[in-house]
C-alpha positions as CSV (number, residue, x, y, z in Angstrom):
1,M,0.0,0.0,0.0
2,D,1.2,3.5,-0.8
3,E,3.0,5.4,2.0
4,K,0.4,8.2,1.9
5,W,-2.1,5.8,3.6
6,Q,-1.1,5.9,7.2
7,K,-4.4,4.8,8.7
8,N,-7.0,2.1,7.9
9,Y,-10.7,2.4,8.3
10,P,-12.4,-1.0,7.7
11,V,-16.2,-0.8,7.1
12,S,-18.4,-3.9,7.4
13,W,-21.6,-4.5,5.4
14,D,-23.7,-3.6,8.4
15,Q,-21.8,-0.4,9.0
16,F,-22.0,0.6,5.4
17,H,-25.8,-0.1,5.3
18,R,-26.3,2.0,8.5
19,D,-24.1,4.9,7.0
20,A,-26.0,4.8,3.7
21,R,-29.3,5.0,5.6
22,A,-28.0,7.9,7.6
23,L,-27.1,9.6,4.3
24,A,-30.7,9.1,3.1
25,W,-32.0,10.5,6.4
26,R,-29.9,13.7,5.8
27,L,-31.0,13.9,2.2
28,S,-34.7,13.6,3.0
29,A,-34.9,17.3,3.7
30,A,-32.8,18.3,0.7
31,G,-35.1,17.0,-2.0
32,P,-37.3,16.2,-3.7
33,F,-35.1,14.4,-6.2
34,N,-36.3,13.1,-9.6
35,A,-33.5,10.6,-10.1
36,V,-30.4,9.2,-8.5
37,V,-27.2,8.9,-10.4
38,A,-24.8,6.3,-8.9
39,V,-21.1,6.9,-9.5
40,T,-19.9,3.4,-10.4
41,R,-18.8,1.2,-9.1
42,G,-18.4,2.4,-5.5
43,G,-21.6,4.4,-5.4
44,L,-23.9,1.6,-6.6
45,V,-24.6,0.1,-3.2
46,A,-25.1,3.4,-1.5
47,A,-27.3,4.7,-4.3
48,A,-29.6,1.6,-4.1
49,V,-30.0,2.1,-0.4
50,V,-30.7,5.9,-0.8
51,A,-33.1,5.4,-3.7
52,R,-35.0,2.8,-1.7
53,E,-35.2,5.0,1.5
54,L,-36.3,8.1,-0.5
55,G,-38.7,6.3,-2.8
56,I,-36.8,7.3,-6.0
57,R,-37.4,4.9,-8.9
58,V,-35.2,6.4,-11.6
59,V,-31.7,5.2,-11.0
60,E,-29.0,6.0,-13.6
61,T,-25.2,5.5,-13.5
62,V,-22.1,7.4,-14.5
63,S,-19.0,5.3,-14.8
64,V,-15.7,7.0,-14.0
65,A,-12.5,5.0,-13.5
66,S,-9.7,6.5,-11.5
67,Y,-8.4,3.8,-9.1
68,D,-6.7,0.5,-9.6
69,Y,-7.1,-0.8,-6.1
70,D,-5.0,1.8,-4.1
71,K,-3.3,3.7,-6.9
72,Q,-5.1,6.7,-8.4
73,G,-4.5,7.1,-12.1
74,D,-5.9,9.2,-14.9
75,I,-9.6,9.9,-14.9
76,K,-11.6,8.0,-17.6
77,V,-15.3,8.5,-18.2
78,L,-16.5,5.1,-19.3
79,K,-20.3,5.9,-19.4
80,T,-22.0,9.2,-19.2
81,V,-25.5,10.0,-17.9
82,S,-28.5,10.1,-20.1
83,D,-29.6,13.5,-21.3
84,A,-33.1,12.6,-20.3
85,V,-32.0,12.3,-16.6
86,I,-29.8,15.4,-16.6
87,G,-32.6,17.4,-18.2
88,P,-32.4,21.0,-19.5
89,D,-31.6,22.4,-16.0
90,K,-28.0,20.9,-15.8
91,G,-29.0,18.3,-13.2
92,R,-31.3,20.3,-11.0
93,G,-33.5,17.7,-9.1
94,V,-30.9,15.0,-9.6
95,L,-29.1,13.3,-6.7
96,I,-25.6,12.1,-7.4
97,V,-24.4,9.3,-4.9
98,D,-20.9,7.9,-4.4
99,D,-19.4,5.9,-1.7
100,L,-16.7,8.4,-1.0
101,V,-14.9,11.6,-2.1
102,D,-11.2,11.4,-1.8
103,T,-9.1,13.8,-3.8
104,G,-12.1,15.1,-5.6
105,A,-10.8,14.2,-9.0
106,T,-13.8,12.0,-9.9
107,A,-16.3,14.4,-8.2
108,K,-15.0,17.3,-10.4
109,V,-15.7,15.3,-13.6
110,V,-19.2,14.3,-12.5
111,R,-19.9,17.9,-11.2
112,E,-19.1,19.3,-14.6
113,M,-21.7,17.0,-16.2
114,M,-24.4,18.0,-13.7
115,P,-23.4,21.3,-12.1
116,L,-26.8,21.9,-10.4
117,A,-27.3,18.4,-9.1
118,H,-27.0,17.6,-5.3
119,F,-23.9,15.5,-4.7
120,A,-23.8,13.2,-1.7
121,T,-21.3,10.7,-0.5
122,V,-21.2,8.3,2.5
123,Y,-17.6,9.2,3.4
124,A,-15.5,12.3,2.7
125,K,-11.9,13.3,2.9
126,P,-10.7,16.9,3.4
127,S,-9.4,17.3,-0.2
128,G,-12.7,16.3,-1.8
129,R,-15.1,17.6,0.9
130,P,-15.8,21.0,-0.8
131,L,-17.2,19.2,-3.9
132,V,-20.0,17.4,-2.1
133,D,-23.2,18.9,-0.6
134,T,-23.9,16.1,1.9
135,F,-21.9,13.3,3.5
136,V,-22.1,11.2,6.7
137,T,-18.5,10.6,7.9
138,E,-15.3,12.5,7.4
139,V,-12.0,10.7,7.6
140,S,-8.4,12.1,7.4
141,Q,-6.8,12.3,4.0
142,D,-4.2,9.7,5.0
143,T,-6.8,7.1,5.8
144,W,-7.6,4.2,3.4
145,I,-11.2,3.1,3.7
146,Y,-11.6,-0.6,3.2
147,L,-15.2,-1.0,1.9
148,P,-17.0,-4.3,2.5
149,W,-16.9,-5.4,-1.2
150,D,-13.1,-5.1,-1.1
151,M,-12.7,-7.4,2.0
152,D,-12.9,-11.0,2.9
153,L,-13.2,-12.5,6.4
154,Q,-10.0,-13.9,7.7
155,F,-8.2,-14.7,10.9
156,A,-6.7,-11.7,12.8
157,A,-3.9,-12.3,15.3
158,P,-4.4,-10.9,18.8
159,I,-2.9,-7.4,19.3
160,R,-0.3,-8.8,21.6
161,E,1.0,-11.1,18.9
162,R,1.0,-8.4,16.3
163,A,3.0,-6.1,18.6
164,Q,5.7,-8.7,19.0
165,A,6.1,-9.2,15.2
C-alpha cells in the first residue's frame, strides 16, 4: 500500500448499510429528487439504499474510472449520464451518490456533467469535501477506507502477537 495511507478504516456491510441509511436521512430534507445517479462502481450500493429509502425509482449510472485498487490514475469517463436524466436544467433535481470523495478528481468530472445536481457521499476526505453537498462521515486524507466489497473474512492475530512481530 502507498506510503500516503497511514491509517486504515475498515467498514463492514452492516456499518455501510447504516451509514448509507444515515445519508438518506440527511438527504430527506434536501429533495425532492427526480432521479439518483450512482457513480460506479463504488456508489452503486449506497445509491440503491438511498433510492429505496427516499422512494426514488429512476436510477442511472455514470462510470468514472480513476483507481486501480489503491493507486489513483488518470480519470476516464466510461459511461455518461442520459440527457433525459440530466434534463435541461443541468442536473437540477438529480441526486448524485458515491461511496466516498477522496481527492475530488472524480467528483470534479461528475460535477461538470451536472453542475446543479445535489452531490452526496457516504464518506468524505478533506481534499474532496468541498465538492459534495452532503456526507455522513469525514476521515483524514491519510486514511484508506476498506469498503466491504473489497474485503474478505480472515483470521486476525491478537494485538499482543502483532506487537511482537
